[in-house]
C-alpha positions as protocol buffer text, in pm:
chain_id: "A"
residue {
  index: 1
  type: MET
  ca { x: -1691 y: 5468 z: -6042 }
}
residue {
  index: 2
  type: THR
  ca { x: -1957 y: 5408 z: -6318 }
}
residue {
  index: 3
  type: GLU
  ca { x: -1831 y: 5232 z: -6655 }
}
residue {
  index: 4
  type: ASP
  ca { x: -1821 y: 5581 z: -6824 }
}
residue {
  index: 5
  type: GLU
  ca { x: -1585 y: 5706 z: -6545 }
}
residue {
  index: 6
  type: GLN
  ca { x: -1344 y: 5392 z: -6587 }
}
residue {
  index: 7
  type: LYS
  ca { x: -1327 y: 5461 z: -6932 }
}
residue {
  index: 8
  type: GLN
  ca { x: -1255 y: 5837 z: -6903 }
}
residue {
  index: 9
  type: ALA
  ca { x: -990 y: 5761 z: -6661 }
}
residue {
  index: 10
  type: ALA
  ca { x: -811 y: 5502 z: -6827 }
}
residue {
  index: 11
  type: ALA
  ca { x: -825 y: 5747 z: -7146 }
}
residue {
  index: 12
  type: ALA
  ca { x: -682 y: 6016 z: -6941 }
}
residue {
  index: 13
  type: LYS
  ca { x: -408 y: 5806 z: -6793 }
}
residue {
  index: 14
  type: ALA
  ca { x: -315 y: 5680 z: -7149 }
}
residue {
  index: 15
  type: VAL
  ca { x: -274 y: 6050 z: -7324 }
}
residue {
  index: 16
  type: THR
  ca { x: 5 y: 6109 z: -7081 }
}
residue {
  index: 17
  type: TYR
  ca { x: 210 y: 5876 z: -7271 }
}
residue {
  index: 18
  type: ILE
  ca { x: 198 y: 6107 z: -7592 }
}
residue {
  index: 19
  type: LYS
  ca { x: 497 y: 6322 z: -7622 }
}
residue {
  index: 20
  type: ASP
  ca { x: 548 y: 6606 z: -7842 }
}
residue {
  index: 21
  type: GLY
  ca { x: 642 y: 6528 z: -8218 }
}
residue {
  index: 22
  type: MET
  ca { x: 470 y: 6167 z: -8215 }
}
residue {
  index: 23
  type: VAL
  ca { x: 272 y: 5981 z: -8463 }
}
residue {
  index: 24
  type: VAL
  ca { x: -3 y: 5845 z: -8273 }
}
residue {
  index: 25
  type: GLY
  ca { x: -250 y: 5586 z: -8410 }
}
residue {
  index: 26
  type: LEU
  ca { x: -581 y: 5673 z: -8280 }
}
residue {
  index: 27
  type: GLY
  ca { x: -817 y: 5412 z: -8189 }
}
residue {
  index: 28
  type: THR
  ca { x: -1198 y: 5327 z: -8223 }
}
residue {
  index: 29
  type: GLY
  ca { x: -1507 y: 5305 z: -7994 }
}
residue {
  index: 30
  type: SER
  ca { x: -1634 y: 5433 z: -7688 }
}
residue {
  index: 31
  type: THR
  ca { x: -1343 y: 5427 z: -7466 }
}
residue {
  index: 32
  type: ALA
  ca { x: -1112 y: 5552 z: -7758 }
}
residue {
  index: 33
  type: ALA
  ca { x: -1345 y: 5815 z: -7863 }
}
residue {
  index: 34
  type: LYS
  ca { x: -1297 y: 5964 z: -7510 }
}
residue {
  index: 35
  type: MET
  ca { x: -912 y: 5931 z: -7578 }
}
residue {
  index: 36
  type: VAL
  ca { x: -947 y: 6117 z: -7878 }
}
residue {
  index: 37
  type: ASP
  ca { x: -1139 y: 6419 z: -7722 }
}
residue {
  index: 38
  type: LEU
  ca { x: -851 y: 6427 z: -7485 }
}
residue {
  index: 39
  type: VAL
  ca { x: -583 y: 6440 z: -7764 }
}
residue {
  index: 40
  type: GLY
  ca { x: -793 y: 6709 z: -7923 }
}
residue {
  index: 41
  type: GLU
  ca { x: -774 y: 6921 z: -7602 }
}
residue {
  index: 42
  type: LYS
  ca { x: -408 y: 6879 z: -7573 }
}
residue {
  index: 43
  type: VAL
  ca { x: -336 y: 6983 z: -7946 }
}
residue {
  index: 44
  type: ALA
  ca { x: -550 y: 7280 z: -7898 }
}
residue {
  index: 45
  type: ALA
  ca { x: -345 y: 7355 z: -7608 }
}
residue {
  index: 46
  type: GLY
  ca { x: -21 y: 7320 z: -7820 }
}
residue {
  index: 47
  type: LEU
  ca { x: 94 y: 6985 z: -7826 }
}
residue {
  index: 48
  type: LYS
  ca { x: 224 y: 6885 z: -8173 }
}
residue {
  index: 49
  type: ILE
  ca { x: 152 y: 6534 z: -8320 }
}
residue {
  index: 50
  type: THR
  ca { x: 37 y: 6348 z: -8610 }
}
residue {
  index: 51
  type: GLY
  ca { x: -286 y: 6110 z: -8589 }
}
residue {
  index: 52
  type: ILE
  ca { x: -339 y: 5806 z: -8780 }
}
residue {
  index: 53
  type: PRO
  ca { x: -709 y: 5711 z: -8740 }
}
residue {
  index: 54
  type: THR
  ca { x: -835 y: 5357 z: -8724 }
}
residue {
  index: 55
  type: SER
  ca { x: -1152 y: 5417 z: -8895 }
}
residue {
  index: 56
  type: GLU
  ca { x: -1397 y: 5681 z: -9089 }
}
residue {
  index: 57
  type: ALA
  ca { x: -1569 y: 5767 z: -8734 }
}
residue {
  index: 58
  type: THR
  ca { x: -1239 y: 5842 z: -8570 }
}
residue {
  index: 59
  type: ALA
  ca { x: -1076 y: 6058 z: -8859 }
}
residue {
  index: 60
  type: THR
  ca { x: -1424 y: 6260 z: -8883 }
}
residue {
  index: 61
  type: GLN
  ca { x: -1353 y: 6295 z: -8500 }
}
residue {
  index: 62
  type: ALA
  ca { x: -1021 y: 6391 z: -8525 }
}
residue {
  index: 63
  type: ARG
  ca { x: -1063 y: 6645 z: -8783 }
}
residue {
  index: 64
  type: ASN
  ca { x: -1357 y: 6818 z: -8607 }
}
residue {
  index: 65
  type: LEU
  ca { x: -1113 y: 6856 z: -8309 }
}
residue {
  index: 66
  type: GLY
  ca { x: -818 y: 6991 z: -8512 }
}
residue {
  index: 67
  type: ILE
  ca { x: -600 y: 6689 z: -8480 }
}
residue {
  index: 68
  type: PRO
  ca { x: -399 y: 6685 z: -8777 }
}
residue {
  index: 69
  type: ILE
  ca { x: -400 y: 6327 z: -8945 }
}
residue {
  index: 70
  type: VAL
  ca { x: -236 y: 6163 z: -9243 }
}
residue {
  index: 71
  type: GLY
  ca { x: -284 y: 5821 z: -9392 }
}
residue {
  index: 72
  type: LEU
  ca { x: -38 y: 5539 z: -9419 }
}
residue {
  index: 73
  type: ASP
  ca { x: 112 y: 5668 z: -9731 }
}
residue {
  index: 74
  type: LYS
  ca { x: 272 y: 5950 z: -9530 }
}
residue {
  index: 75
  type: VAL
  ca { x: 416 y: 5758 z: -9255 }
}
residue {
  index: 76
  type: SER
  ca { x: 576 y: 5423 z: -9201 }
}
residue {
  index: 77
  type: ILE
  ca { x: 643 y: 5418 z: -8845 }
}
residue {
  index: 78
  type: ILE
  ca { x: 382 y: 5479 z: -8571 }
}
residue {
  index: 79
  type: ASP
  ca { x: 544 y: 5593 z: -8204 }
}
residue {
  index: 80
  type: LEU
  ca { x: 238 y: 5509 z: -8007 }
}
residue {
  index: 81
  type: THR
  ca { x: -133 y: 5363 z: -8047 }
}
residue {
  index: 82
  type: ILE
  ca { x: -415 y: 5367 z: -7775 }
}
residue {
  index: 83
  type: ASP
  ca { x: -706 y: 5187 z: -7850 }
}
residue {
  index: 84
  type: GLY
  ca { x: -986 y: 5024 z: -7678 }
}
residue {
  index: 85
  type: THR
  ca { x: -1084 y: 4652 z: -7630 }
}
residue {
  index: 86
  type: ASP
  ca { x: -1377 y: 4418 z: -7622 }
}
residue {
  index: 87
  type: GLU
  ca { x: -1197 y: 4160 z: -7383 }
}
residue {
  index: 88
  type: VAL
  ca { x: -833 y: 4153 z: -7239 }
}
residue {
  index: 89
  type: ASP
  ca { x: -705 y: 3836 z: -7064 }
}
residue {
  index: 90
  type: PRO
  ca { x: -388 y: 3812 z: -6824 }
}
residue {
  index: 91
  type: GLN
  ca { x: -162 y: 3769 z: -7094 }
}
residue {
  index: 92
  type: GLY
  ca { x: -262 y: 4065 z: -7270 }
}
residue {
  index: 93
  type: ARG
  ca { x: -444 y: 3882 z: -7582 }
}
residue {
  index: 94
  type: LEU
  ca { x: -751 y: 4073 z: -7698 }
}
residue {
  index: 95
  type: ILE
  ca { x: -1062 y: 4060 z: -7860 }
}
residue {
  index: 96
  type: LYS
  ca { x: -1137 y: 4352 z: -8067 }
}
residue {
  index: 97
  type: GLY
  ca { x: -1395 y: 4434 z: -8342 }
}
residue {
  index: 98
  type: GLY
  ca { x: -1704 y: 4518 z: -8164 }
}
residue {
  index: 99
  type: GLY
  ca { x: -1716 y: 4825 z: -8339 }
}
residue {
  index: 100
  type: GLY
  ca { x: -1625 y: 4665 z: -8670 }
}
residue {
  index: 101
  type: ALA
  ca { x: -1283 y: 4847 z: -8715 }
}
residue {
  index: 102
  type: HIS
  ca { x: -1051 y: 4537 z: -8615 }
}
residue {
  index: 103
  type: LEU
  ca { x: -886 y: 4527 z: -8953 }
}
residue {
  index: 104
  type: ARG
  ca { x: -746 y: 4900 z: -8966 }
}
residue {
  index: 105
  type: GLU
  ca { x: -692 y: 4846 z: -8584 }
}
residue {
  index: 106
  type: LYS
  ca { x: -487 y: 4566 z: -8632 }
}
residue {
  index: 107
  type: ILE
  ca { x: -270 y: 4747 z: -8948 }
}
residue {
  index: 108
  type: VAL
  ca { x: -216 y: 5040 z: -8752 }
}
residue {
  index: 109
  type: ALA
  ca { x: -120 y: 4819 z: -8431 }
}
residue {
  index: 110
  type: SER
  ca { x: 139 y: 4614 z: -8607 }
}
residue {
  index: 111
  type: LEU
  ca { x: 304 y: 4932 z: -8737 }
}
residue {
  index: 112
  type: SER
  ca { x: 344 y: 5053 z: -8390 }
}
residue {
  index: 113
  type: ASP
  ca { x: 648 y: 5071 z: -8163 }
}
residue {
  index: 114
  type: LYS
  ca { x: 397 y: 5080 z: -7861 }
}
residue {
  index: 115
  type: MET
  ca { x: 16 y: 4992 z: -7806 }
}
residue {
  index: 116
  type: ILE
  ca { x: -161 y: 5110 z: -7508 }
}
residue {
  index: 117
  type: VAL
  ca { x: -483 y: 4928 z: -7455 }
}
residue {
  index: 118
  type: ILE
  ca { x: -786 y: 5132 z: -7272 }
}
residue {
  index: 119
  type: ALA
  ca { x: -1092 y: 4964 z: -7083 }
}
residue {
  index: 120
  type: GLU
  ca { x: -1324 y: 4971 z: -6803 }
}
residue {
  index: 121
  type: THR
  ca { x: -1277 y: 4653 z: -6542 }
}
residue {
  index: 122
  type: LYS
  ca { x: -1561 y: 4451 z: -6701 }
}
residue {
  index: 123
  type: LYS
  ca { x: -1319 y: 4385 z: -6996 }
}
residue {
  index: 124
  type: LYS
  ca { x: -1062 y: 4234 z: -6789 }
}
residue {
  index: 125
  type: VAL
  ca { x: -1153 y: 3844 z: -6821 }
}
residue {
  index: 126
  type: ASP
  ca { x: -950 y: 3542 z: -6698 }
}
residue {
  index: 127
  type: GLN
  ca { x: -1031 y: 3375 z: -7046 }
}
residue {
  index: 128
  type: LEU
  ca { x: -1118 y: 3494 z: -7377 }
}
residue {
  index: 129
  type: GLY
  ca { x: -1448 y: 3415 z: -7544 }
}
residue {
  index: 130
  type: ALA
  ca { x: -1721 y: 3567 z: -7384 }
}
residue {
  index: 131
  type: PHE
  ca { x: -1724 y: 3814 z: -7637 }
}
residue {
  index: 132
  type: LYS
  ca { x: -1827 y: 3706 z: -7974 }
}
residue {
  index: 133
  type: LEU
  ca { x: -1535 y: 3700 z: -8201 }
}
residue {
  index: 134
  type: PRO
  ca { x: -1568 y: 3935 z: -8514 }
}
residue {
  index: 135
  type: VAL
  ca { x: -1440 y: 3758 z: -8830 }
}
residue {
  index: 136
  type: GLU
  ca { x: -1437 y: 3998 z: -9122 }
}
residue {
  index: 137
  type: VAL
  ca { x: -1520 y: 3840 z: -9486 }
}
residue {
  index: 138
  type: VAL
  ca { x: -1531 y: 3948 z: -9851 }
}
residue {
  index: 139
  type: GLN
  ca { x: -1895 y: 3971 z: -9918 }
}
residue {
  index: 140
  type: PHE
  ca { x: -1831 y: 3724 z: -10234 }
}
residue {
  index: 141
  type: VAL
  ca { x: -1750 y: 3454 z: -10023 }
}
residue {
  index: 142
  type: ALA
  ca { x: -1979 y: 3529 z: -9699 }
}
residue {
  index: 143
  type: PRO
  ca { x: -2263 y: 3261 z: -9757 }
}
residue {
  index: 144
  type: ALA
  ca { x: -1981 y: 2972 z: -9830 }
}
residue {
  index: 145
  type: LEU
  ca { x: -1769 y: 3036 z: -9515 }
}
residue {
  index: 146
  type: LYS
  ca { x: -2030 y: 3027 z: -9276 }
}
residue {
  index: 147
  type: PRO
  ca { x: -2029 y: 2635 z: -9260 }
}
residue {
  index: 148
  type: ARG
  ca { x: -1681 y: 2641 z: -9252 }
}
residue {
  index: 149
  type: LEU
  ca { x: -1674 y: 2870 z: -8955 }
}
residue {
  index: 150
  type: GLU
  ca { x: -1913 y: 2643 z: -8766 }
}
residue {
  index: 151
  type: ALA
  ca { x: -1693 y: 2345 z: -8852 }
}
residue {
  index: 152
  type: LEU
  ca { x: -1444 y: 2532 z: -8604 }
}
residue {
  index: 153
  type: GLY
  ca { x: -1695 y: 2484 z: -8329 }
}
residue {
  index: 154
  type: CYS
  ca { x: -1879 y: 2828 z: -8338 }
}
residue {
  index: 155
  type: THR
  ca { x: -2214 y: 2975 z: -8424 }
}
residue {
  index: 156
  type: PRO
  ca { x: -2158 y: 3254 z: -8661 }
}
residue {
  index: 157
  type: GLU
  ca { x: -2408 y: 3536 z: -8683 }
}
residue {
  index: 158
  type: LEU
  ca { x: -2391 y: 3780 z: -8984 }
}
residue {
  index: 159
  type: ARG
  ca { x: -2360 y: 4119 z: -8834 }
}
residue {
  index: 160
  type: LEU
  ca { x: -2657 y: 4330 z: -8926 }
}
residue {
  index: 161
  type: THR
  ca { x: -2760 y: 4700 z: -8895 }
}
residue {
  index: 162
  type: LYS
  ca { x: -3048 y: 4829 z: -8722 }
}
residue {
  index: 163
  type: ASP
  ca { x: -3261 y: 4821 z: -9035 }
}
residue {
  index: 164
  type: GLY
  ca { x: -3201 y: 4472 z: -9073 }
}
residue {
  index: 165
  type: THR
  ca { x: -2920 y: 4485 z: -9344 }
}
residue {
  index: 166
  type: PRO
  ca { x: -2562 y: 4338 z: -9344 }
}
residue {
  index: 167
  type: PHE
  ca { x: -2351 y: 4585 z: -9168 }
}
residue {
  index: 168
  type: VAL
  ca { x: -2056 y: 4678 z: -9381 }
}
residue {
  index: 169
  type: THR
  ca { x: -1702 y: 4774 z: -9283 }
}
residue {
  index: 170
  type: ASP
  ca { x: -1504 y: 5085 z: -9394 }
}
residue {
  index: 171
  type: GLU
  ca { x: -1347 y: 4842 z: -9630 }
}
residue {
  index: 172
  type: GLY
  ca { x: -1673 y: 4704 z: -9792 }
}
residue {
  index: 173
  type: ASN
  ca { x: -1668 y: 4366 z: -9632 }
}
residue {
  index: 174
  type: TYR
  ca { x: -1905 y: 4162 z: -9393 }
}
residue {
  index: 175
  type: ILE
  ca { x: -1867 y: 4069 z: -9038 }
}
residue {
  index: 176
  type: TYR
  ca { x: -1956 y: 3740 z: -8877 }
}
residue {
  index: 177
  type: ASP
  ca { x: -1971 y: 3759 z: -8508 }
}
residue {
  index: 178
  type: CYS
  ca { x: -1850 y: 3387 z: -8411 }
}
residue {
  index: 179
  type: ASP
  ca { x: -1974 y: 3264 z: -8058 }
}
residue {
  index: 180
  type: PHE
  ca { x: -1693 y: 3032 z: -7980 }
}
residue {
  index: 181
  type: GLY
  ca { x: -1781 y: 3009 z: -7584 }
}
residue {
  index: 182
  type: LYS
  ca { x: -1419 y: 2974 z: -7423 }
}
residue {
  index: 183
  type: ILE
  ca { x: -1144 y: 2993 z: -7648 }
}
residue {
  index: 184
  type: ASP
  ca { x: -898 y: 2762 z: -7502 }
}
residue {
  index: 185
  type: ASP
  ca { x: -630 y: 2803 z: -7785 }
}
residue {
  index: 186
  type: ALA
  ca { x: -628 y: 3138 z: -7906 }
}
residue {
  index: 187
  type: GLU
  ca { x: -307 y: 3109 z: -8112 }
}
residue {
  index: 188
  type: SER
  ca { x: -402 y: 2829 z: -8299 }
}
residue {
  index: 189
  type: LEU
  ca { x: -762 y: 2977 z: -8363 }
}
residue {
  index: 190
  type: ALA
  ca { x: -607 y: 3300 z: -8493 }
}
residue {
  index: 191
  type: LEU
  ca { x: -368 y: 3083 z: -8717 }
}
residue {
  index: 192
  type: THR
  ca { x: -659 y: 2865 z: -8857 }
}
residue {
  index: 193
  type: LEU
  ca { x: -878 y: 3172 z: -8919 }
}
residue {
  index: 194
  type: SER
  ca { x: -583 y: 3385 z: -9068 }
}
residue {
  index: 195
  type: THR
  ca { x: -524 y: 3108 z: -9326 }
}
residue {
  index: 196
  type: MET
  ca { x: -904 y: 3055 z: -9446 }
}
residue {
  index: 197
  type: PRO
  ca { x: -960 y: 3216 z: -9795 }
}
residue {
  index: 198
  type: GLY
  ca { x: -1199 y: 3503 z: -9799 }
}
residue {
  index: 199
  type: VAL
  ca { x: -1127 y: 3576 z: -9420 }
}
residue {
  index: 200
  type: VAL
  ca { x: -977 y: 3936 z: -9452 }
}
residue {
  index: 201
  type: GLU
  ca { x: -910 y: 3979 z: -9067 }
}
residue {
  index: 202
  type: HIS
  ca { x: -1027 y: 3861 z: -8744 }
}
residue {
  index: 203
  type: GLY
  ca { x: -1074 y: 3998 z: -8390 }
}
residue {
  index: 204
  type: LEU
  ca { x: -814 y: 3810 z: -8202 }
}
residue {
  index: 205
  type: PHE
  ca { x: -501 y: 4041 z: -8130 }
}
residue {
  index: 206
  type: ILE
  ca { x: -191 y: 3851 z: -8000 }
}
residue {
  index: 207
  type: GLY
  ca { x: 123 y: 4018 z: -7889 }
}
residue {
  index: 208
  type: PHE
  ca { x: 10 y: 4335 z: -7986 }
}
residue {
  index: 209
  type: ALA
  ca { x: -71 y: 4509 z: -7630 }
}
residue {
  index: 210
  type: ASP
  ca { x: 249 y: 4660 z: -7450 }
}
residue {
  index: 211
  type: THR
  ca { x: 71 y: 4826 z: -7181 }
}
residue {
  index: 212
  type: VAL
  ca { x: -311 y: 4750 z: -7052 }
}
residue {
  index: 213
  type: ILE
  ca { x: -487 y: 5045 z: -6831 }
}
residue {
  index: 214
  type: ILE
  ca { x: -810 y: 4949 z: -6659 }
}
residue {
  index: 215
  type: GLY
  ca { x: -1014 y: 5156 z: -6520 }
}
residue {
  index: 216
  type: THR
  ca { x: -1146 y: 5042 z: -6180 }
}
residue {
  index: 217
  type: ASP
  ca { x: -1378 y: 5129 z: -5906 }
}
residue {
  index: 218
  type: ASN
  ca { x: -1049 y: 5178 z: -5699 }
}
residue {
  index: 219
  type: GLY
  ca { x: -868 y: 5395 z: -5951 }
}
residue {
  index: 220
  type: ILE
  ca { x: -621 y: 5303 z: -6242 }
}
residue {
  index: 221
  type: GLU
  ca { x: -451 y: 4974 z: -6313 }
}
residue {
  index: 222
  type: VAL
  ca { x: -155 y: 4959 z: -6516 }
}
residue {
  index: 223
  type: ILE
  ca { x: -51 y: 4622 z: -6611 }
}
residue {
  index: 224
  type: GLU
  ca { x: 287 y: 4592 z: -6826 }
}
residue {
  index: 225
  type: ILE
  ca { x: 267 y: 4308 z: -7078 }
}
């Protein structure tokens, strides 16, 4: 299968976990977008769910497909979240944030009874770190945080848009894409970043994934964490 077909296959498998009446977290990114399209088809066919989008882009997509969506002011428990990833290791630890939505994605995942991660085969890695780790920071402190991030052993690059201006998240923050190389102690790095004033959120998702669905050349691989 092509990468696009692998994404589609993983998304198709994931939506089979959605049941009538569920509150479903709707992820962000190219693979998650395929899942949302499939959910839209099921809703059009009569499935009744409530969606919690993890980005403004996903919210717009869901509305266009007729998927009922609400904010977290309306629900406190999410039955299931389905989202993509930029990397996943054998322990189910993730690097997310390539699309810049990892803050909302992590919030939604943290409120979910179950998180299903969907990806094509190249996202499955033996060790996290080939993908640069996104670190979302408050604009005010961004220049001062760069050397502090460098002191952790990475090369941070401020994420820019195509026109060369800083990328701004849905929450109005900047992102440093931090090249750590192979990450030997993801738990320690996650804690360090989480306790750094000015860092809003980072892309290390540890202890969130329950099921990982990988599209491969030979079909679907389902990994229970």
